[in-house]
KENUGU-485529 format. One record per atom (N, C-alpha, C): x, y, z. Coordinates in steps of 0.05 Angstrom, whole numbers, plus 5000, padded with zeros to 4 digits. Example, Ala and Ser with C-alpha at 12.3 -4.5 7.8 and 13.67 -1.06 7.14 Angstrom:
2
526448865156;524649105156;526449345156;525749555142;527349795143;525850015157;
# end
This chain:
796
208523967302;208224187282;208324457295;209424657281;209924907290;207425107292;206825227318;204425377322;205125677318;204025837304;204026117303;201726247316;202226447333;200326597347;200026877333;197526977333;197027247320;197227197291;199027317277;199327297251;201927157240;202027097214;204126947204;206127137188;208527117194;210727267183;212927077168;213727137147;215826977134;218327107133;220426987135;223327067134;224327007105;224827207089;225827127061;228727037059;230427127073;233327017072;233926757081;235426587068;236126317076;239326337079;240126247102;243126247102;244525967097;246725957089;248125707084;248625587111;248825277110;249325127133;252425157139;253025177162;255825217173;257124927166;259624967158;261324737155;263524747175;263724517192;265824497212;268324427197;270524557198;272824497183;275224407204;274724507225;277024457252;275624437275;276524237294;275324247322;277624207339;277724397361;279724357382;278024257407;279624087420;278623957443;280624007468;279424117489;281424197513;280423987536;282723807540;282223607560;284223657582;283823547606;285723627627;288823607619;289923837622;292523827617;293623857584;291623827564;292523787538;290323917520;291424037498;289824137477;290123967451;288023847440;288123697416;286423867392;287723857370;286223957346;285723747325;283423787313;282523567295;281723697266;283223627246;282723787219;281123557205;278523617201;276523447192;277223347163;277123067162;277422917138;280322937126;282222997144;284823047134;286722857141;285922607148;287422387158;289022297134;291722257140;293722167120;294822407104;293722627106;294922907096;297223017112;298923137099;301223297111;300223617112;300023727137;298923997138;301324137154;301524407149;303824577158;303424597191;300624557199;300124627230;300924397244;301324157236;301923897247;305323867251;306624037236;309624007235;310923997262;312423777270;313823767297;312023687318;309423577315;307823517334;306723217329;305923117351;304622847351;302322837335;301522687318;299122687300;297922397300;295722357295;294222087293;291822147278;290521887273;287921927258;285821777277;283421927275;281521807291;279421667275;277321527286;275421367274;273921487249;273821777252;272221927231;274022057208;276421937204;278222027186;279322317189;279322417215;279922657221;283222657228;284822837220;287622867229;287722987255;288422827273;288722917302;291823027307;291923247323;294523337331;294523417361;296423317373;297023407400;298023697399;296523877403;297124147399;299024287422;298324227447;299624357468;299124187493;301324197511;301224037537;301524267559;299624307574;299624497598;301124357622;300324127630;301224007653;300323727655;300323637679;299323377686;296523327675;296023107661;293723067645;291122907659;291522897690;289122747699;289722827730;287522737746;287822727774;288922497783;289122277766;289922007780;292421927767;294521867782;297021757767;297221467778;297021297757;297120987764;299720887770;301920987757;304620917762;306621077751;309221047758;311121187744;313221027730;313921097705;315620897688;318620897696;320320697697;323020737698;324420887674;326021027681;327521207662;330421197659;331421057639;334320977637;335621197623;334221397613;335521617596;336121887608;334521977624;334922257636;333122257661;332822487670;331222537696;328522627689;327422617666;324522677663;322822487679;320722577686;318422427701;316522337683;316322077683;314021927664;311721837682;309421967680;307321847696;304921727679;304221497686;301921387672;299421457683;297421567672;294821647681;292621497670;289921567675;287721447663;287221547632;289021757626;288421867602;291121867582;293121697595;295621657575;297921677590;299921817577;302521857590;302722147591;303922257614;304222537618;307122567630;308722707613;311722737621;312323017628;313423037652;314723277663;317823297658;318623487642;321223497631;322923627651;325523597652;327123707673;327124047672;326124147651;325824457650;323024547661;321624347669;318824387683;316724397664;317324367637;315124377616;314024117616;311924057599;310423797599;309823697570;309923477568;309423327540;307223087547;304623127537;302822927539;302322757516;302122517523;301522327501;298622167508;296722307498;293922197505;293221907492;291621787506;290721507497;289821487465;288521717460;287221737436;289421767414;291721847421;293921847400;295121587396;294721407414;296121147407;294621007382;296420867369;295320717346;293220527353;291020507339;288420317349;289020047341;290519977321;290919687312;288319587303;286619727291;284019637281;281719587300;282319627327;280219567346;278719817350;276219807359;274320047363;274720177390;276020037407;276520157435;279320297435;279320547450;281420667454;283520527470;286420517466;287820387479;288220517507;288620377531;289220477556;292220397563;293920607568;296620547575;296920417599;298520187602;298720017626;301520047637;303419987624;306320007635;308320067612;310920077620;313220137602;315520237616;317520357599;319820447611;321120607588;322920767597;324520957579;327420807570;328220757547;330220637542;332720837543;335320757546;337820917547;337821137521;336521057499;336721267476;334521447477;332821437499;330621627499;328021527488;327921327472;325421227465;323821067486;321221057482;319720967507;318120717497;318520437512;317420217507;314620237523;312220177507;309720227521;308019987516;306119917535;304719697533;301619817539;299919757523;297019867523;295219627520;292719677530;290719497522;288119607509;286919497491;284619607478;282419377475;282319227490;281118937486;283018717480;285218787460;287418627458;289618757474;292218667469;294718777481;296318877461;297519127467;298919247445;301719327455;303819337440;306319367445;307619577426;308219817436;309420017420;312220117429;313620247411;315920397417;315320657407;315520887424;315021177420;317821317417;318021467393;320421627389;319521917398;320422037417;319622287426;320722517407;323022487394;323822677374;322622677349;321722427339;319922437313;317022427318;316522417340;313422377349;312122167333;313221937331;312221697319;312021457336;310421277329;310221017342;311020787323;312420587336;313120367322;311520127335;310019997319;308419737333;310319487332;310219337352;311619077353;309518867354;309618697333;307818467330;309018197345;307518077361;308017847375;307017617357;308517387353;307517187335;305616997350;304216867332;302216607341;300516697362;299116947360;297017017381;298017037408;300617097409;301417117440;301317437444;300617477472;299817777477;301717867499;303218107493;305218187513;303718307539;305018247562;303518307585;305718467603;307918427606;309818557621;312818587609;314218777620;316518837605;318818887627;321318847621;323518897640;325818987624;327719177630;329819247613;332519117624;333918997609;336218887614;338619057610;339719177631;342119387628;344519267617;345219037620;347618897611;347518827583;345118757570;345018667544;344118867525;342919087536;341219277522;338819157508;337318997523;335318837512;332818917526;330318887516;327818897529;326918587533;326518497557;325318227561;322118267563;320918097547;317718157545;316317897556;314317897571;313017677582;310417687563;309517497552;307517457535;305517197542;303217207537;301617007546;299916867518;299416627522;297516507504;295916287519;293316327523;291916157542;293216177568;293615977580;294715977610;297815957610;299115957587;301815947586;303316207583;305716287597;307116497596;309516437579;310516627561;312816587546;314716817549;317016777547;319316987551;320317037519;320117297515;321117407489;323517627496;325117637475;327317877476;326718037453;327218307460;326418487439;328818677435;329618717409;331618917406;330519157390;330719377405;329819657392;331219707366;333919647365;335519717344;334319607316;333719357317;332819257292;329719187290;328519247314;325519217318;324818937311;326118737326;325718467323;325118337350;322718177350;321918067374;322217747370;323517627390;324317347388;323517197411;322016957407;321316787427;323816637439;324016667467;326216497481;325416257497;323216277513;322816017528;319716027536;318615777541;316215737550;316415697581;315115897595;315615897624;313315787640;311515617628;309215497638;307215677649;305815627669;303515767677;304215977700;306416127697;307016357715;304716577711;303516657732;301616897726;303017147722;302217267699;304017507687;302017707679;299517687678;297917857666;296818117684;296818067710;295518277728;297618527728;296218757734;297719007737;299418987764;298518807781;299918797806;302918647802;303118547780;305918407777;307918577777;310218527789;312818697787;315118547780;316518667764;319118537751;321518727757;323918577761;326418717764;328518547751;330518667735;332918547726;335218597745;336818387751;339218417766;341418187760;343418257751;345618077745;344617777734;343917817709;343417597693;340817407705;339117577720;336717437729;334117637727;332017537720;329617707722;328017557745;327717787766;325817717789;322917797786;321117637789;318017677786;316617617811;315217827822;313317807844;310617797834;309217607848;306117597841;304517467865;302217437861;300817317882;301817017893;303216907877;304316637884;306916617896;308216867900;310716897910;313217017893;315316887896;317417007879;318516817860;319116907835;320316737816;323116857806;325116697806;327816797795;328216657769;328516817749;328916687724;331516757715;333216537705;335716547701;336316557670;337116777660;337716857633;340516837625;342216727643;345616757638;345916617612;344816377606;345016217581;342416197568;340816417564;338216387552;337916267528;339916247509;339616137483;339215817486;340115707505;340115427512;338015357535;338015517554;335915417574;335115667592;332915667605;332015887623;330915767648;332415707667;331415577693;329915787708;327915647722;326315847737;325915707766;326415877786;326315827813;324015947827;322415807840;319815917856;320415927885;319616137896;319816167929;317216267938;316216107957;313316187974;313716118001;311516118014;311315998043;311515708042;311015578021;311115258025;313515158006;314815297995;317415187979;319515147999;321815047986;324114978001;326715087983;328015317990;327615508012;325015668010;324115738031;321415858032;321516188041;319116278036;318916608043;316816608064;316416808082;314416838102;311616858092;311416948069;308816988056;308416908029;306116858020;305716747992;305616957974;305017207980;304517427960;306917627961;308017677938;310217897932;308918117913;308618327927;307118537914;309418747897;312118757911;313918937903;316418827911;318718947894;321218817899;323319017887;325519057904;327619247894;330219167908;332219177896;334819137903;336319377918;337919287938;339319517950;342319527941;343719707954;346719727947;348019487951;347219327968;348719087976;348218827959;346318877940;345118677921;343218467938;342118567962;340018427971;337118517962;335518317960;332618377949;330918427974;329518657968;327418707987;324718697974;323018607991;320518547979;317918647997;315918757987;313318828000;311818577996;311018438020;309818208020;307218168036;305417988033;302817938049;302117698045;300317608064;298517368061;295617488068;293717288070;291017388073;290817548101;292117478120;291917618149;294217718157;296717748143;299017838155;300817938130;302818108140;304518188122;306918318133;309018448115;311318578124;313118638104;315418728110;317718768088;319918558092;320618418071;322518178074;325018268058;327318228072;329818248060;330917938052;331317928028;332017628018;334817658008;336317458018;339017438012;339217237987;339717347961;339317157938;341816957936;343917027950;346216817949;345616577967;345016627992;344516438012;341416328010;339916477997;337016387996;335816408026;336416608041;335616648065;333916918069;332216928089;330517188091;330617298117;330217568122;329317678145;326717828142;324817808161;322517948158;321818138179;321018388167;320618628188;317718698186;316518708210;313718738211;313218988234;310919118229;310019308247;306719308248;305819318273;303019318276;301519548263;299019528254;297619788246;296819918273;296920178269;296420348295;293720288307;291620218295;289120178304;288519888317;290419708309;290019428317;292719338321;293819318345;296219188350;296618878341;294418748337;294418488333;294618418304;294418628285;294518588258;297118768247;298518628234;301318758221;300018898196;301819138187;301119228163;302019048140;300319018118;301018868095;301619058074;304519058070;305619238051;305119158019;304619358003;304319277975;306219417958;307819627966;309719767951;311719867968;314319887954;316619997970;318620087953;320420277961;322620387946;324820427965;327420387956;329820397974;331820557961;333220727977;335220907966;338220767971;340420877963;342920747963;343920737992;343020888010;343620858038;342220658052;340220528038;338220328050;335920408064;335320678062;332620748070;330620688054;328120588068;326120478053;323520648060;321920718041;319020798044;317520598031;315120578046;313020368034;310420458041;308620368027;305820398030;304320118033;302120158048;300819878056;297919858048;297219628048;294119578038;292219628060;293219618085;291219628110;292019828128;293820038117;294520268134;294120508115;292820718124;292620958110;294621128115;296821148101;299121288107;301721198094;304021318103;306521218092;308221108113;310120908107;312020808129;314520848121;316320918139;319420958137;320820728153;322620558137;324220378152;327320428149;328420418171;331620438167;332620228188;334420038178;335619828193;338219978205;338219978233;340820048245;341919858263;344219768261;345219538277;343519318278;342419218256;340619018251;337919038268;337419308277;334719368291;333219528270;330719428268;329119608248;328019878263;328220088250;326920348261;324920438244;322220418253;320020468236;319120778244;318120918224;316521178225;314021138211;311921198222;309421188206;308221498204;307621558179;306521808177;303821788166;301521828182;298721798173;298322008149;296321908134;295522068110;294622338119;293322338139;292422618152;294622818156;296822698163;298922868170;300323008143;299722918125;300623028099;299123268091;297023318104;295623578099;297123798117;298323718140;299823898153;302623998141;303223798126;305723848108;305024018083;302524048079;301924198054;301324048030;300923778032;300723598011;298523398014;296223508017;294023318021;293423127996;292422878001;291822687983;288922577989;287622537969;284922387971;285022107980;286421927966;286921667971;289721607977;290121387992;292821297998;294421257974;297021267974;298621237950;298220967943;298720917914;298320667903;301120557897;303120737895;305920627888;307820857904;310220747905;312520917916;315020827898;316421027890;318821007871;321221127882;323621057874;325921197882;326921257854;326821527845;327921637821;329321927826;331421937809;332622217810;333322317840;334422097857;335222137882;333422237901;330622177892;328322277908;326222037913;324522077931;322521847932;319821987921;318421847906;316121947892;313521757901;311521877911;309221727918;306821807899;305821627884;303721677865;300921587876;298921737867;296021687878;294021747860;291521687861;289321727843;287421897860;286122067844;283822257859;281422247841;279422067847;277322047829;274922217839;275522387860;273422567871;272922817854;270422897858;269923157844;270323417859;269823617851;270223877866;272624007864;273524177881;275624407875;277824337895;278424097904;280424057922;283324117908;285424187924;288124227916;289823987923;288523747927;290023507932;291823437909;293823287921;296323217903;295822947889;297322927866;297222677851;299922527856;301722687861;304722567864;305922747889;306922597907;308322737933;311522637930;313222857931;315922787928;317522857957;319022677965;320922697989;323322687979;324922967983;327622957973;329123028004;330222808013;331622828038;330222978057;327722878063;325922988080;324923288074;325323408053;324023608039;321923518022;319223598027;316923518014;316223687991;315323617969;314323767947;312223567932;311023677913;309123517897;308523587867;306823447858;305823507830;302923467834;301123667819;298423587819;297423767793;295023707782;294123797760;293124087763;293324187790;292624487794;295224657793;297224547783;299524737781;299024977764;300325207768;299825437753;300725377727;298825477707;299125447680;297625217666;297125017684;295624787673;292724807669;291824677653;288724647649;287824417668;286924477691;286424287708;283824157707;283423937723;281223767720;278323977729;278924107750;277024297761;276424547747;278424597726;278124827709;276724737683;275824497681;274824367655;272524157659;270824227680;268724017685;266124157690;263924037683;261224117691;260424397692;260924557672;260124807670;257224857666;256225097678;253325147676;252625357654;254525557649;254325757628;256725837619;257225997598;259626117584;258726307568;260626527563;260426737548;262926857535;262926937511;265127057499;266227327509;268827387507;269727667510;269727787482;270928017480;271028177454;273228067437;275027897447;277727877434;278527547431;276327417424;276927147418;277026947443;276727077466;277026887489;274026807499;274126627519;271426547530;271526487560;269426597572;269126557602;267326307606;268126157625;266525907636;265725937665;263225837673;262525877702;261325597708;262525527733;261825267748;260525297773;258025347776;256725397803;256925177821;257324927809;257224677827;259824687844;261824777831;264824777844;265725027850;264025257849;264725527852;267225617837;267525567814;269825647798;269325777773;270725987769;270526157744;273226127726;273226067702;275526037684;275226227660;277426347653;277726497630;279726387613;279226327586;280826207566;281126427546;283626567544;284126757523;284326647496;284526837477;284826737448;287326587441;289426617458;291826447453;291526177474;289426097481;288725877497;290325867522;290926057537;291726077561;289726117584;290026027605;287726017625;288126147651;286226267662;286126387688;283626277701;283726217727;281426167743;281526287771;279126307783;278526397810;276626207823;276726167847;274726047863;273126227877;270326247872;268426437881;266426287899;266626297923;264726127943;261926287939;259826117939;257026167933;256426297905;257826177888;257326297860;254726227850;253326427841;250726447834;250326287805;247726257794;247126137768;247726377745;247426607750;247526787729;250026957726;250927017702;253327187697;253227307669;255027477663;254827647640;258027767636;258827827614;261127947609;260828247599;262228417617;261828707613;263528797586;263229057579;264829127553;267529167556;268529137583;271429147587;272728857589;271128687580;271928367578;272028237606;270828387627;271228247652;268528117659;268227917676;265927787681;264527917705;261927917705;260128017725;258727777734;258827727762;257927477773;256627547803;254627357812;253727407837;255327177854;256627267875;257827067893;259827167911;261427047926;263027147949;261827117974;263327227992;262527228020;263327508033;261327708037;258527668031;257927608000;255627497997;254827447967;253927737956;255327807934;254828077923;255228037893;254128247881;254728287852;257428387850;259128227837;262028247836;263028267807;265428417803;266728387777;269228237781;270128047764;272527887763;274528027748;276528147765;279428217752;281328087763;282327867753;284327697764;286627817778;287227737804;286127507816;283827597837;283027807832;280727917850;277927897836;275827907859;272927907852;271728127866;271628367856;270828607875;267828677872;266728757894;263828837896;263529077879;261229077863;260329317851;257529347859;256429237877;253729207885;252829477899;250729597888;249329817902;246729737915;246729707938;244129557952;244029307946;241929167954;241828887951;240728797923;241228567912;240528457889;240928167886;238428017885;238927707883;240227627857;240127797836;241427707812;240727447802;237827427796;237127187785;238027107758;238327317743;239227307715;240727577708;242727557692;244627777686;244827787658;244728007642;244828037615;246728257606;248328237587;249728447576;247828557553;247728847552;246329007533;247929217523;249029217498;251129377492;253429417509;253729647524;255929717543;254729727570;252229617577;251329607601;250629317610;250529277635;249729047648;247229087665;245028907656;242328907666;242128647686;241228697708;241128497730;238028487739;236928237735;234328197746;234228077775;232528217789;232128117817;229128057820;228127797819;225427737818;224227757850;225827727869;224827787899;224028047902;225728257891;225328537897;223628657871;223328487852;221728567828;222628797818;225128807807;226429017796;228928937775;229629137761;231929087742;234029327747;236429247757;238529457760;240229467733;240829697726;242329747703;245229857712;247429727705;249929827714;251729907684;253030097690;254830197667;257430277682;259730167670;262330247681;262230187710;261429977719;261329887748;259330047767;257930217756;256330407772;253330347765;251830397786;248730377780;247830577766;246730537740;245830737722;242830817727;241030577730;238130667735;236930387746;234830407757;233030197766;230430207756;229629977744;226829927733;225229807755;223029857768;221629767785;219429567772;219029317777;217129157767;214929117785;212829247784;211229297807;209229037811;209228837789;207228637790;208428427804;206828257818;207828007834;208227797816;207227837790;207927647770;210627567769;212627737769;215527737765;217127577787;215527517810;216827387830;217027087824;215326977804;215626697794;217226667767;218526887760;220226877733;223226857742;224826667729;227326677734;229326787715;228426797688;230126847666;229027097653;230427257639;229727477624;231927547601;231027717583;232927817564;231928097553;233828237541;233228507535;233328507503;231328607490;231828577459;232928857447;232928907420;234129117409;232429387415;229729357421;228029567427;228329647458;230129547471;230429587502;227929507518;226729317509;224429167520;225528937535;224628867561;225428647574;223328427572;224328177566;222427957564;222827747587;220627637598;220927437618;219327217614;219626987627;218026737621;218026607650;215226487653;214826317674;212926077667;212825877683;210725677678;209225637706;206925637702;204725617725;202725407717;203225157730;201424937726;201724827699;204424867690;205024747662;204124957639;202925147646;202425367626;204225597624;205525617601;207425837596;206226137595;207426297609;206626597606;209226727599;208926907577;211327097574;210327387581;212127547588;211527827596;213727997583;212528237569;214228427561;214428677580;216628767586;216629017602;217829247584;216229427577;217029667560;218629877579;221029877576;222630057592;222530357584;221230427563;220730707560;218230817572;215830657563;213330717577;212930607604;214530417612;214230277639;211730127642;211029987622;208329827621;209329557614;207229367622;207829067614;205528967600;206428777582;204428627567;205128317569;202628177580;203027907585;201927757560;203227507552;202427347531;201627067542;199227007537;198626717546;198926537527;200726327534;201626117511;200525867516;197925867529;196525617533;195925457509;195625617487;194825477461;197025287452;199425327464;201725167453;201724887467;200324857490;200024597505;201624677533;202124437544;203324417571;206524427571;207524607585;210524627585;211424677615;213724587623;214824637649;217924707646;218624827668;221524897673;222725037653;222525297649;223825467631;226725477640;228525497618;231325477628;233025717620;232225867600;233726067589;232126257572;232626507569;231726707552;234126857541;234026877514;236427007499;235227187478;236427427472;235727577450;236827527427;235227577404;236127527377;236227817359;237127817339;237428047321;234428167314;234328427311;231928557300;229228497319;230128517347;228028497365;226728227371;228228007363;227527747367;228127657394;226727447406;227527337431;226927017431;228826857440;228126597445;228026497472;225926327478;225226227506;225925917502;227125817521;227725527518;226825367545;226125137544;225624957568;227024717563;226224487581;227124237578;226724107548;224324157538;223223997515;222324187493;222724427497;221724627476;223124867471;222825007450;224125267443;221825437429;221625707440;219725857429;220926127420;220526187396;221926437385;219526657383;220126907391;218527147391;219527357370;217827437351;219027687335;216327827331;216528107336;214228297332;211828197345;211828067370;209327997384;208427727373;209427607353;208527337346;210427117360;209526877363;210826677376;210826427359;212926287357;213526057341;214625817359;213425587359;214425427378;215625157367;217725057378;219024847368;219324617390;217724437387;217324227408;219123987402;220123847419;221623587417;219523347405;217123387412;215123197401;214523227371;215023487359;214623517330;217023547318;219523567326;222123567312;223823367320;224523167305;226322957312;229323077319;229723297308;232423427310;232823507340;230623567356;230423697385;230023467403;231523507426;230923337446;231323477472;232623397493;232923527517;234823717518;233723987520;235124237514;236824307541;239124427535;240624527559;241624817557;241924927532;242625177527;241925267502;242125537494;241625667469;243325887465;244325947445;245526217436;244726287406;244926507401;244226617375;246626777363;247226767336;249526907326;248127157311;249927307301;249127557290;247927517263;248027287251;246427197226;243927087233;242727127254;239927047265;240026727269;242126607267;242026297271;242026227300;240326067305;240125967337;241425697337;243025677360;244325407366;243225317393;242225047390;241224927417;242624657417;243624627444;245124387455;243224257470;243723957470;241823787486;243623587498;242323417516;243423217532;244722977517;244122987489;245222757474;247922847458;248823067468;251423167458;251123267427;248823377420;248123487393;247523777396;249023897380;248324197370;246224227349;244224327353;242024337332;241624667326;242024717298;241725017290;239125007277;237725277284;235425337271;235525587253;234825627229;235025827216;232025897202;231026117198;228726207189;226426107208;226526167234;224426067253;221426167248;221226367233;218526477227;217626347200;219326207185;218326077160;216525837167;214825737146;213325497150;215525247146;217625337135;219925097131;222525207143;222725207170;225325287181;227425097173;230025177174;231925017167;233624887192;234024627192;235324527215;237824367204;240024397223;242424227217;243324147244;244823927247;246023817270;249123787270;250123847292;252923787296;253123577322;253723337314;253923147337;256723107349;256623127373;259223077389;259122877409;257322687406;256922477423;256822187410;257821997419;257821687408;259521657384;259421437373;261121357351;260221517323;258021607324;256721717299;257422027301;259122137318;259722407321;261822497301;262322737302;264422857288;267322787300;267322757323;269722647340;269122397356;268822167342;268021907354;269821807376;272521907374;274221787392;274421937419;273022137424;272822287448;270322197462;270422157490;268322077505;266522317515;264322367502;262922607511;260122537523;259422597548;256822547558;255422797561;253622847545;251923097543;253623327537;252423567534;253723807528;252424027544;254024227552;252924477566;254424697562;253524927569;254725197570;255825257540;253725317523;254525357494;254925677490;256925727475;257326007467;258626027439;258826257430;260226317403;262126567407;264626507402;266626747408;266626947388;267927167392;267827407377;269027337348;270327117343;271527037316;269826837304;267326787316;265526617301;266026307309;267326227326;267725937334;265525857352;264625597350;262625527370;263825387394;263525437419;264225297442;262425157457;262924887466;261124757482;262624577501;261424477522;262624327541;261324037546;262623847547;261623577552;263723407570;262623237589;264423097605;266523277616;269023237616;271123427622;272723517596;271323557575;272623647552;271123917540;272524157537;271524357522;272124347494;270024407478;270624417449;270124657435;272024697416;272124977399;271424847373;268924907357;268524847331;268625067314;270325047293;270925277275;269625217249;267825397238;266425357216;266625597194;265225567172;265825737152;264125977154;262325997175;259926217177;261426457190;263226397211;264426607222;262526847232;260526777246;258526967256;259026967285;259227217300;259727197328;257227177341;257327147368;254827117385;253427397385;250627387386;249527647384;248927747411;249428017413;249128217437;247328417431;245128467447;243428687443;244628967441;243829147424;245029367421;243229637427;241329597446;239229817448;240530097451;242530057471;243830367477;245130477454;246530297436;247830447413;245730557395;243630387391;241430527371;240030737384;239830757411;238430967422;235631037413;233730817418;231430797407;229431057414;229931137438;228431387448;228731617429;230831647411;231131867392;229731797365;228231607360;227431497335;225931737321;224931957334;223632147320;225232307301;227932257303;229832417286;230232247261;229132017258;229831847234;229231967207;227232117206;226232227180;228032477172;229232587193;230832857185;233932777185;234632507187;237632477184;237832187169;238932217145;239331967130;242231877129;242931637123;245531537116;245231377086;247331417072;247531277046;250031297036;250531107016;249130877007;249230657029;246830497029;247130247048;245730037037;247129807030;250029737039;252229927022;254329957036;256530097024;259229977025;261030087011;263529947008;265730087022;265930357016;267930507026;266630797042;265530967025;264731207039;261431207045;261031317070;258331317082;257431627084;255631687071;254531977071;252432037092;252532267102;250532327123;249032577113;246432537111;244732797100;242932857123;243633097138;241933157161;240733467160;238533507172;237333777171;238333917196;239933797214;240933897235;244033887235;245434067250;248434067252;249033807265;251233687255;252133417270;254333477288;254033377311;256033417334;258233187330;257532937328;259332717327;258032457314;259632317301;258732057292;260331837304;258931627315;260331417326;259631127311;261430977303;260430747292;261530487307;259330267313;259930067332;259829797317;261329617325;261029327315;258429237328;257428997317;255128837328;255628787357;257828757366;258428717396;258428947413;257829207399;257829447415;260529597422;262629467404;265529607407;265429837387;266430067398;266630307380;269130257361;268630297334;270630247316;271830527302;269730707299;270230967286;268731187302;270231397307;268731677319;269931927300;268032087293;268332317278;266732557290;267832777286;266133027297;265733197272;263033317269;262533507250;263133447225;261933197215;262333067191;260033027173;260333017148;257932927132;258632687115;260932587117;261732327104;264032187122;263931937120;266131747136;267031547115;269931517117;271031297101;271031027117;269930827105;269530577123;271230377109;273130457090;274730247078;276330077095;276830167119;278829977136;277029777150;274329787148;272629607164;272229327148;272229117162;271628857152;268128867142;267828677122;265128667116;263228547140;260928677143;259028597164;257028837172;255528767194;253728957200;254829137224;254329407222;255329597243;252829757247;253329907267;251130097281;252530357279;250930577271;251830877271;250331007288;251631137308;250231337328;250931627319;248931767311;249332047305;248232237324;249832427336;249032617355;248832897341;246633027347;246033307337;245233467361;244833727359;243633877378;240633827384;239333657366;236433597370;236233297380;238433187384;238232907395;240132707385;239532457389;241432257378;239632027365;240631937343;239031727326;241231507319;240231247321;241731027310;240830937282;242930837269;242230747244;244030467240;242730287226;244330017220;245230007193;247729947186;248829947161;250029687156;250729617129;252129417123;254529477105;256829377114;259329417098;259629207082;260129237056;260629007040;263528967034;
# end
């Protein structure tokens, strides 16, 4: 139940519940748009783009591709069409075009085929006509053909519950050979993309085909398959009548030196090269397919000369140069055969750093594409490293690809933010103190970022749209103006909390018990907080009356203190009657002098010295809180660890209004996106709600269109309130003309938006035409020779 201290006040107005009409989701490398309940409809915004339907009947659109869509690249697809680079990642397909642009096909955009799990892309290749054969798994096995021009998928159904596992392209017949399984049996199918017909060709018995480690290659009427049981040669010369299969391993006749074949490539002389191994040994094997003889090349591991490198992937260029990666060697190996003598070069993974291309884990694959060698790798680590996901060797000139390329929305730019704030132009700032990174996303969804060592918890956005933070070396109060973060600090300041108040920045230092006020990057004034009480307070806010509010918890008992910046006096409020509370996490101002205080399991609203509590134990809508913002319509938005945004209206009423926006699990408004918790809530200047969960930033667009509230105490100039009876403005509300009736001569009149932005300025006037302003609340600042007075008006 809600407790009211002192007296009871009721709020008469009730606002309509916001309706989410569109949601944008920013994942690594990709922007997605979701039009709520529009599945199956044709909308202009989706023209020429990849569209899909999610589980909640929303129309999804792949809106924009910035760059590589993950830190991990699991493989690279063969491309028989052009030189575009096709990378398979944990989040789908990421295509780098020859003009350096990107096209991402996220897993969420793949047809679901009725299954509840999102498909995970496994393998595929690009046909000579540019279409892409893809295989994915979502509990079952799926086979698609993707048309990049039309942005459409064609599904291919296999008969009799047979599940496609692996594919290889036949360059002679312009056919796709598909291997499918049913039980323990493997079947060979041929697929013609021209007529979209899949035909069963042969029963291949119990050849193991389902693992991702299986490698296939077509050459001269044969398909060669390598797996943990050796090498298989499948003869498709007369496939309509018979498909003979020959098996080679360490125990067959003819034999191979090892039982396991992990990779295979043909050289220019039509010899087959294999990366092979057994339990305790391995090497690279050259196999003469005509005479069925082999030559094995081995090299000891650098740390143990008695153990040879067990190679699992290799690639070969037309000159016969081989690059390979090993299972038991951390690095790359280069092999060239000169006069029948192997010439080995080992490049340790640590040496890649000296080349400028560090990687987190050893490469998982190596490919020869576009006359270059490509090494792909995964990076599951957190943090701000610049490690590469793809390393390229072009005739011993090294380069690479990673998600941190300029212009991309990288993994580190899109993870675990602690707070965020809007600018005045539809953009949003994000702050990640764990990884010391600050990101700005402008209204056109372009991104900039900067690494700030020792980044603090607190930040704010100045009226020039630039961020104020505590950080750097030395750790100081700094303003971010990309690509720099310059100190504006005058004296020392711990900056435990920072708030924007109109056109000023207020900085709370609990250790020195003070508030520093900055304006235009210069120290304007300092308020000394003489009581030791403030040393145990971490968070504060400033209301419209220019009073500063603080909160602390001592022994589970909350105390709130108000500091009057005009009288320089403090008032302490004992909230022990509300019960036991711990760990306050944020204080934020609300319109008309209101203030919200939140902790892990409670929210408290203050207005006119009265306190109203909202506990998780009393309200099922509220759980573990992580952030709160308030819009200019007085609505509070609270996010929690269950990925739910709860709004509260009329907090002083005996029947406050609650509504939920669920972004987590299958019952959410976006059930196909994986969201664990929410953090860093904000509302931009255009009224869109922003939140962050997992490695996804969400933009929720509703019909309310109320921006985030910023205190306007300086605009109102409360210290001049004695002029109120001698200067009036009317009519209020108004549609066009605002009249000013004053007993004093008027010097100038300035009108500000609710964000503190000046929209009109006039001198020596008794009326102002407001016809060009949009509807909403504005503040009028009137200057006369007797002082300054602020008025709030409503433009209809």
